[in-house]
Backbone as ProteinMPNN parsed JSONL, in Angstrom:
{"seq_chain_A": "MDFRKLISGFFTVTCTSFTVIILLYCVLWGDDGISPRRVFELFAVCAVIGAVVVVTSLMPVQSDILRMGIYFAEVFVTVFLFGGGILRLFPFNGKMLLTVLGMTVAAYFVVMAAVMANEKMCSHEIKQKKAEMKKKTAKKSRAA", "coords_chain_A": {"N_chain_A": [[-4.145, 6.371, 5.418], [-7.483, 5.118, 5.572], [-8.875, 2.404, 5.624], [-11.978, 2.009, 4.344], [-12.096, 4.182, 2.733], [-10.211, 3.718, 0.97], [-11.832, 1.349, -0.115], [-13.896, 2.789, -1.008], [-13.153, 4.286, -2.651], [-11.997, 2.709, -4.544], [-14.657, 1.136, -5.748], [-15.981, 3.873, -6.547], [-14.132, 4.735, -8.313], [-14.022, 2.07, -10.074], [-16.763, 1.914, -10.84], [-17.766, 4.068, -11.653], [-16.154, 4.707, -13.87], [-16.881, 2.333, -15.25], [-19.396, 2.752, -16.253], [-19.186, 5.04, -18.217], [-17.473, 4.003, -19.714], [-18.613, 1.815, -20.782], [-21.38, 3.565, -21.381], [-19.853, 5.195, -24.019], [-19.056, 2.743, -25.434], [-21.396, 1.695, -26.223], [-22.619, 3.759, -27.82], [-20.537, 3.908, -29.63], [-20.223, 1.618, -30.779], [-22.551, 0.723, -31.035], [-24.544, -0.973, -32.919], [-23.633, -3.325, -33.431], [-24.334, -4.058, -31.449], [-23.533, -5.56, -27.703], [-22.167, -7.911, -26.161], [-22.832, -10.346, -23.654], [-20.095, -11.487, -22.211], [-18.355, -9.508, -23.518], [-19.153, -7.246, -22.12], [-18.63, -8.104, -19.234], [-15.218, -8.117, -19.495], [-14.779, -5.902, -19.823], [-15.617, -4.627, -17.853], [-13.631, -5.712, -16.15], [-11.398, -4.515, -16.759], [-11.989, -2.206, -16.046], [-12.368, -2.536, -13.509], [-9.894, -3.514, -12.939], [-8.089, -1.128, -13.648], [-9.209, 0.492, -11.379], [-8.458, -0.559, -8.955], [-5.566, -0.232, -9.639], [-5.341, 2.704, -9.564], [-6.082, 2.986, -6.758], [-4.256, 1.876, -5.481], [-1.521, 3.015, -6.291], [-2.61, 5.737, -5.232], [-2.113, 5.383, -3.194], [0.981, 6.506, -2.805], [2.864, 8.895, -1.585], [2.755, 11.676, -3.123], [3.263, 14.778, -4.038], [2.186, 17.03, -5.853], [-0.492, 17.861, -7.444], [-0.742, 17.83, -9.992], [1.27, 15.988, -10.985], [0.512, 14.004, -9.527], [-2.077, 13.661, -10.934], [-1.384, 13.26, -13.669], [0.113, 10.791, -13.171], [-1.962, 9.165, -12.639], [-3.587, 9.312, -15.11], [-2.022, 7.956, -16.943], [-1.393, 5.734, -16.355], [-3.572, 4.108, -16.335], [-4.401, 4.636, -18.812], [-2.172, 2.985, -19.816], [-2.757, 0.545, -18.794], [-5.077, -0.214, -19.801], [-4.204, -0.696, -22.375], [-2.442, -2.472, -22.079], [-3.933, -4.782, -20.429], [-6.657, -4.612, -21.543], [-6.37, -4.032, -24.28], [-4.272, -6.058, -24.632], [-4.133, -8.197, -22.772], [-7.164, -9.249, -23.17], [-7.005, -8.559, -25.514], [-9.244, -6.936, -26.503], [-9.542, -4.926, -28.428], [-7.852, -4.24, -31.728], [-4.493, -3.568, -32.145], [-4.153, -0.766, -33.683], [-3.663, 2.435, -35.361], [-6.066, 4.034, -35.839], [-7.586, 3.048, -33.729], [-6.13, 3.118, -31.498], [-6.072, 5.88, -31.004], [-9.242, 6.063, -30.792], [-9.626, 4.42, -28.241], [-7.576, 6.376, -26.947], [-9.435, 8.719, -26.797], [-11.668, 7.907, -25.66], [-10.754, 7.244, -22.734], [-9.753, 9.843, -22.123], [-12.166, 10.975, -22.105], [-13.718, 9.027, -19.947], [-11.868, 9.636, -17.891], [-11.992, 12.174, -17.188], [-14.559, 11.971, -16.459], [-14.496, 10.246, -14.431], [-12.478, 11.572, -12.549], [-14.279, 14.335, -11.894], [-15.925, 12.827, -10.524], [-15.121, 11.83, -8.108], [-13.866, 13.854, -7.023], [-16.0, 14.527, -6.012], [-17.717, 12.963, -4.536], [-15.497, 13.166, -2.706], [-15.834, 15.726, -1.826], [-18.199, 15.371, -1.104], [-17.88, 13.935, 1.352], [-15.81, 15.029, 3.144], [-17.851, 17.347, 4.039], [-19.809, 15.837, 5.377], [-17.669, 15.035, 7.732], [-17.463, 17.676, 8.606], [-19.915, 18.248, 9.694], [-20.196, 16.108, 11.37], [-18.388, 16.95, 13.565], [-19.081, 19.104, 14.097], [-21.816, 18.662, 15.393], [-20.327, 17.396, 17.127], [-18.988, 18.986, 18.863], [-20.808, 20.776, 19.702], [-22.287, 19.017, 21.606], [-20.326, 18.634, 23.114], [-19.88, 21.695, 24.304], [-22.527, 21.63, 25.307], [-22.611, 19.617, 27.279], [-20.468, 21.093, 28.846], [-21.171, 23.382, 29.571], [-23.246, 22.168, 30.981], [-22.521, 21.122, 33.575]], "CA_chain_A": [[-5.477, 6.169, 4.385], [-8.357, 4.11, 6.093], [-9.553, 0.917, 4.428], [-13.693, 2.356, 3.776], [-11.73, 5.144, 1.813], [-9.506, 3.097, -0.139], [-12.669, 0.659, -0.655], [-14.746, 3.876, -1.656], [-12.372, 5.216, -3.906], [-11.894, 1.735, -5.863], [-15.981, 1.55, -6.197], [-16.022, 4.913, -7.557], [-13.113, 4.904, -9.893], [-14.192, 1.036, -11.233], [-17.74, 2.098, -10.9], [-17.983, 5.584, -12.698], [-15.532, 4.472, -15.408], [-17.67, 1.153, -16.301], [-20.992, 3.054, -16.616], [-18.834, 5.931, -18.787], [-16.782, 2.973, -20.872], [-20.225, 1.165, -21.453], [-22.063, 4.586, -22.343], [-19.3, 5.394, -25.095], [-19.174, 1.494, -26.338], [-22.981, 1.626, -27.25], [-22.2, 4.982, -28.921], [-19.557, 4.183, -30.663], [-20.792, 0.203, -31.699], [-24.33, 0.075, -30.647], [-24.919, -1.285, -33.896], [-23.235, -4.344, -33.241], [-24.495, -5.409, -29.498], [-22.41, -5.987, -26.655], [-22.313, -9.412, -25.828], [-22.283, -10.659, -21.691], [-18.681, -11.556, -22.353], [-17.656, -7.787, -23.574], [-19.596, -6.428, -20.795], [-17.304, -8.7, -18.077], [-14.42, -8.159, -19.979], [-15.119, -4.094, -20.365], [-16.044, -4.308, -16.551], [-12.899, -6.148, -15.497], [-10.212, -3.659, -17.694], [-12.171, -0.936, -15.212], [-11.564, -2.972, -11.965], [-7.848, -3.408, -12.855], [-7.771, -0.018, -13.371], [-9.782, 0.852, -9.576], [-7.041, -1.32, -7.812], [-4.557, 0.412, -9.603], [-5.866, 3.644, -9.003], [-5.948, 2.547, -5.57], [-2.56, 1.348, -5.35], [-0.886, 4.253, -6.65], [-3.145, 6.74, -4.282], [-0.813, 5.533, -1.516], [1.915, 6.977, -2.617], [3.073, 10.436, -1.568], [3.051, 12.318, -4.097], [3.064, 16.427, -3.492], [2.049, 17.539, -6.651], [-1.697, 17.357, -8.02], [-0.541, 17.843, -11.33], [1.76, 15.293, -10.879], [-0.535, 12.938, -9.576], [-3.336, 13.735, -11.952], [-0.767, 12.499, -14.605], [0.339, 9.321, -12.558], [-3.232, 8.434, -12.944], [-3.846, 8.929, -16.656], [-0.878, 7.377, -17.708], [-1.605, 4.309, -15.273], [-5.019, 3.979, -17.084], [-3.414, 4.14, -20.538], [-0.813, 1.536, -20.207], [-3.722, -0.285, -17.875], [-6.287, 0.086, -21.063], [-3.561, -1.069, -23.445], [-1.697, -3.928, -21.88], [-4.542, -5.724, -19.96], [-7.42, -4.539, -22.682], [-5.946, -4.765, -25.111], [-2.998, -7.455, -25.121], [-4.454, -9.951, -23.009], [-8.026, -9.474, -23.046], [-7.411, -8.676, -27.147], [-10.778, -6.298, -26.817], [-9.361, -4.081, -29.763], [-6.706, -4.116, -32.605], [-3.509, -2.494, -32.432], [-3.725, 0.023, -34.982], [-3.736, 3.904, -35.043], [-7.349, 4.707, -35.494], [-7.976, 1.78, -32.72], [-5.092, 3.737, -30.55], [-6.754, 7.128, -30.979], [-10.532, 5.642, -30.031], [-9.094, 4.233, -27.028], [-7.317, 7.549, -26.064], [-10.364, 9.618, -26.674], [-12.738, 7.041, -24.491], [-9.383, 6.986, -22.427], [-10.109, 10.887, -21.466], [-13.689, 11.129, -21.496], [-13.528, 8.402, -18.581], [-10.747, 9.748, -16.926], [-12.252, 13.221, -16.72], [-16.083, 12.066, -15.589], [-13.859, 9.956, -13.138], [-12.059, 12.653, -12.081], [-14.982, 15.037, -10.996], [-17.367, 12.105, -9.506], [-13.802, 11.105, -7.141], [-13.745, 14.927, -6.265], [-17.64, 15.876, -5.888], [-17.69, 11.853, -3.282], [-14.497, 13.116, -1.586], [-16.519, 16.866, -1.374], [-19.405, 14.93, 0.265], [-17.372, 12.925, 2.073], [-15.408, 16.031, 3.949], [-19.248, 17.716, 4.343], [-20.434, 15.184, 6.407], [-16.953, 15.329, 8.53], [-17.383, 18.758, 9.308], [-20.907, 18.13, 10.18], [-19.953, 15.735, 13.059], [-17.479, 17.616, 13.778], [-19.961, 20.82, 14.282], [-22.266, 17.945, 16.025], [-19.754, 16.966, 18.526], [-18.547, 20.658, 19.512], [-22.003, 21.506, 20.036], [-22.647, 18.498, 22.247], [-19.521, 19.48, 24.074], [-20.41, 22.722, 24.854], [-23.633, 21.048, 26.377], [-21.958, 18.925, 28.564], [-19.397, 21.821, 30.134], [-22.187, 24.378, 30.625], [-24.364, 21.696, 32.359], [-21.884, 21.005, 34.365]], "C_chain_A": [[-6.303, 5.158, 5.147], [-8.738, 3.661, 4.925], [-11.049, 1.234, 3.946], [-12.624, 3.16, 2.692], [-10.785, 4.681, 0.603], [-10.549, 1.755, -0.857], [-13.41, 1.635, -1.689], [-14.397, 4.031, -2.937], [-12.459, 4.257, -5.024], [-13.548, 1.759, -6.474], [-16.061, 2.95, -6.999], [-15.639, 4.914, -8.624], [-13.744, 3.944, -10.847], [-15.756, 1.198, -11.356], [-18.595, 3.254, -12.022], [-17.318, 5.149, -13.95], [-16.077, 3.173, -16.45], [-18.876, 1.647, -16.734], [-20.145, 4.462, -17.999], [-18.157, 4.619, -20.299], [-18.183, 2.164, -21.992], [-21.488, 2.112, -22.489], [-21.316, 4.606, -23.776], [-19.564, 3.84, -25.991], [-20.335, 1.346, -26.884], [-22.921, 2.396, -28.363], [-21.874, 4.542, -29.758], [-19.557, 2.499, -31.433], [-21.933, -0.243, -31.175], [-24.768, -1.062, -31.503], [-24.615, -2.704, -33.847], [-23.469, -5.31, -31.829], [-23.17, -5.318, -28.964], [-23.192, -7.694, -26.236], [-22.106, -9.715, -23.992], [-21.017, -10.703, -21.398], [-17.857, -10.036, -22.473], [-18.306, -6.942, -22.274], [-18.555, -6.821, -19.491], [-15.805, -8.058, -18.522], [-14.056, -6.434, -19.579], [-15.122, -3.82, -18.393], [-14.42, -4.776, -15.488], [-11.452, -4.773, -15.893], [-10.585, -2.663, -16.499], [-11.87, -1.412, -13.495], [-10.432, -3.439, -11.75], [-7.233, -2.113, -12.217], [-7.989, 0.872, -11.855], [-8.807, 0.879, -9.01], [-6.03, -0.612, -7.846], [-4.362, 1.363, -9.152], [-5.64, 3.811, -7.582], [-5.043, 2.926, -4.427], [-1.565, 2.709, -5.216], [-1.377, 5.621, -5.676], [-2.12, 6.541, -2.946], [0.125, 5.758, -1.357], [2.284, 8.316, -2.228], [3.665, 11.083, -2.492], [2.235, 14.081, -3.757], [2.491, 17.369, -4.379], [0.906, 17.413, -7.7], [-1.875, 16.872, -9.403], [-0.203, 16.376, -12.143], [1.095, 14.211, -10.788], [-1.724, 12.592, -10.522], [-3.03, 12.883, -13.39], [-0.309, 11.152, -14.736], [-0.958, 8.741, -13.409], [-3.561, 7.923, -14.263], [-3.363, 8.11, -17.215], [-1.23, 5.89, -17.138], [-2.853, 3.558, -16.299], [-5.401, 3.637, -18.603], [-3.31, 3.273, -20.754], [-2.079, 0.595, -19.456], [-4.57, -0.922, -19.365], [-5.855, -0.899, -22.162], [-3.015, -2.186, -23.136], [-2.877, -5.064, -21.114], [-6.002, -5.772, -21.093], [-7.517, -4.926, -23.683], [-5.204, -5.871, -25.717], [-3.329, -8.455, -24.572], [-5.77, -10.234, -23.324], [-8.371, -9.348, -24.663], [-8.965, -7.993, -26.956], [-10.743, -5.088, -28.405], [-8.123, -4.146, -30.408], [-5.656, -2.931, -32.468], [-3.16, -1.613, -33.602], [-4.207, 1.748, -34.936], [-5.233, 4.501, -35.159], [-7.795, 4.257, -34.218], [-7.435, 2.861, -31.492], [-6.24, 5.328, -30.36], [-8.564, 7.308, -30.262], [-10.268, 5.537, -28.872], [-8.808, 5.63, -26.127], [-8.518, 8.726, -25.714], [-11.578, 9.144, -25.443], [-11.499, 7.062, -23.097], [-9.744, 8.357, -21.455], [-11.253, 11.248, -21.083], [-13.65, 10.485, -20.14], [-13.191, 8.929, -17.921], [-11.701, 11.225, -16.278], [-14.022, 12.969, -15.839], [-15.483, 11.423, -14.053], [-13.76, 10.418, -12.118], [-13.244, 13.264, -11.096], [-15.399, 14.405, -10.107], [-16.201, 11.623, -7.89], [-13.965, 12.752, -6.088], [-15.291, 15.549, -5.46], [-18.03, 14.348, -4.414], [-16.59, 12.62, -2.434], [-14.982, 14.986, -0.846], [-17.614, 16.525, 0.157], [-18.894, 14.497, 1.816], [-16.591, 14.201, 3.783], [-16.5, 16.76, 4.632], [-19.545, 16.98, 5.291], [-19.219, 14.718, 7.571], [-16.964, 16.474, 9.237], [-18.603, 18.941, 9.85], [-20.797, 17.625, 11.647], [-18.992, 16.27, 13.389], [-18.069, 18.965, 14.545], [-21.169, 19.821, 15.696], [-21.446, 17.308, 17.54], [-19.446, 18.106, 19.562], [-19.718, 21.135, 20.086], [-22.352, 20.577, 21.459], [-21.257, 18.71, 23.799], [-19.365, 20.567, 24.598], [-21.51, 22.567, 25.467], [-23.229, 21.156, 27.751], [-21.337, 20.279, 29.692], [-20.162, 22.661, 30.566], [-22.994, 23.383, 31.726], [-23.833, 21.4, 33.377], [-21.148, 22.278, 35.335]], "O_chain_A": [[-5.64, 4.151, 5.396], [-8.897, 4.11, 3.79], [-11.342, 0.558, 2.96], [-12.398, 2.489, 1.685], [-10.694, 5.24, -0.491], [-10.204, 1.213, -1.907], [-13.529, 1.4, -2.892], [-15.035, 3.955, -3.987], [-12.827, 4.572, -6.156], [-13.751, 2.325, -7.548], [-16.226, 2.884, -8.217], [-16.25, 5.026, -9.687], [-14.06, 4.274, -11.99], [-16.151, 0.398, -12.205], [-19.559, 3.211, -12.787], [-17.916, 5.231, -15.023], [-15.912, 2.969, -17.653], [-19.471, 1.012, -17.605], [-21.015, 4.715, -18.832], [-18.461, 4.581, -21.491], [-18.485, 2.051, -23.18], [-22.123, 1.84, -23.508], [-21.937, 4.129, -24.726], [-20.184, 3.826, -27.055], [-20.407, 0.877, -28.02], [-23.081, 2.039, -29.53], [-22.541, 4.541, -30.792], [-18.96, 2.269, -32.485], [-22.234, -1.407, -30.913], [-25.307, -2.041, -30.987], [-25.523, -3.394, -34.313], [-23.128, -6.403, -31.377], [-22.085, -5.093, -29.5], [-24.297, -8.223, -26.122], [-21.213, -9.212, -23.31], [-20.619, -10.068, -20.421], [-16.996, -9.593, -21.714], [-17.716, -6.062, -21.647], [-17.851, -6.003, -18.9], [-15.275, -7.417, -17.614], [-13.006, -6.049, -19.063], [-14.61, -2.834, -17.863], [-14.17, -4.285, -14.387], [-10.718, -4.339, -15.005], [-9.616, -2.22, -15.881], [-11.324, -0.779, -12.592], [-9.95, -3.75, -10.661], [-6.526, -1.859, -11.243], [-7.19, 1.665, -11.356], [-8.208, 1.858, -8.564], [-5.429, -0.222, -6.844], [-3.437, 1.465, -8.347], [-4.998, 4.792, -7.207], [-4.954, 3.585, -3.391], [-1.05, 3.203, -4.213], [-0.534, 6.479, -5.415], [-1.618, 7.286, -2.104], [0.665, 5.548, -0.271], [1.638, 9.051, -2.975], [4.878, 11.106, -2.703], [1.099, 14.385, -3.392], [2.236, 18.489, -3.936], [1.197, 16.914, -8.787], [-2.629, 16.034, -9.898], [-0.722, 15.807, -13.104], [0.987, 13.432, -11.735], [-2.178, 11.475, -10.771], [-3.804, 12.183, -14.042], [-0.251, 10.461, -15.753], [-0.969, 8.098, -14.459], [-3.76, 6.761, -14.618], [-3.989, 7.409, -18.01], [-1.244, 4.97, -17.955], [-2.735, 2.467, -16.859], [-6.158, 2.899, -19.234], [-3.917, 2.568, -21.56], [-2.06, -0.465, -20.08], [-4.495, -2.091, -19.745], [-6.597, -1.679, -22.759], [-3.083, -3.054, -24.006], [-2.616, -6.255, -21.283], [-6.398, -6.88, -21.455], [-8.269, -5.772, -24.167], [-5.347, -6.44, -26.8], [-3.174, -9.557, -25.099], [-5.939, -11.365, -23.78], [-9.416, -9.744, -25.178], [-9.889, -8.708, -27.345], [-11.655, -4.66, -29.112], [-7.16, -4.11, -29.642], [-5.866, -1.728, -32.622], [-2.156, -1.691, -34.31], [-5.249, 2.044, -34.349], [-5.487, 5.501, -34.487], [-8.419, 5.074, -33.541], [-8.22, 3.348, -30.678], [-7.061, 5.488, -29.457], [-9.016, 8.214, -29.561], [-10.59, 6.496, -28.169], [-9.391, 5.99, -25.104], [-8.556, 9.432, -24.706], [-12.155, 9.853, -24.618], [-12.159, 6.481, -22.235], [-9.991, 8.19, -20.26], [-11.501, 11.754, -19.988], [-13.555, 11.23, -19.165], [-13.929, 9.062, -16.944], [-12.03, 11.3, -15.094], [-14.481, 13.632, -14.909], [-15.786, 11.827, -12.93], [-14.353, 10.186, -11.065], [-13.339, 12.955, -9.909], [-15.447, 14.861, -8.964], [-16.649, 11.169, -6.837], [-14.122, 12.812, -4.869], [-15.55, 16.503, -4.726], [-18.574, 14.735, -3.379], [-16.908, 12.678, -1.246], [-14.61, 15.407, 0.249], [-17.798, 16.89, 1.319], [-19.354, 14.675, 2.944], [-16.85, 14.115, 4.983], [-16.307, 16.923, 5.837], [-19.561, 17.598, 6.355], [-19.689, 13.988, 8.443], [-16.552, 16.471, 10.397], [-18.608, 19.886, 10.639], [-21.08, 18.204, 12.696], [-18.395, 15.247, 13.724], [-17.503, 19.639, 15.406], [-21.275, 20.32, 16.816], [-21.913, 16.924, 18.612], [-19.631, 18.088, 20.778], [-19.617, 21.944, 21.008], [-22.683, 21.237, 22.444], [-21.401, 18.862, 25.012], [-18.589, 20.546, 25.554], [-21.684, 23.405, 26.352], [-23.295, 21.925, 28.711], [-21.614, 20.431, 30.882], [-20.137, 22.933, 31.766], [-23.289, 23.651, 32.89], [-24.582, 21.346, 34.353], [-20.394, 21.988, 36.264]]}, "name": "protein", "num_of_chains": 1, "seq": "MDFRKLISGFFTVTCTSFTVIILLYCVLWGDDGISPRRVFELFAVCAVIGAVVVVTSLMPVQSDILRMGIYFAEVFVTVFLFGGGILRLFPFNGKMLLTVLGMTVAAYFVVMAAVMANEKMCSHEIKQKKAEMKKKTAKKSRAA"}
């Protein structure tokens, strides 16, 4: 895997998950407002998740379903250990567990859709470049 793809994956996961989480946070707790510190903490959680997902993507896992399960598990564990445990973003109780689980599921599916869309776009660009190179090669061989 090339370095640019890793960086692209990190930013896609981090920025997409951050956007979804901020939107959900504002919908669920918008009346309380959101402090700059809380925004930074939520971004930190999303960045750690992005880094963990990028590192995990380097593992050779053949099954897409297994890979998705691993990603979801690491996202959920990271949110609870880093976000809940270290940053103390939320208390550990049943109601908050379900809320965070719901937010994690929503963010997970939006991020997966964004990653798939990004990969499809990159694939399309690669196919276009190959077709252009093939045309150039064909023109050169006809000219010779």
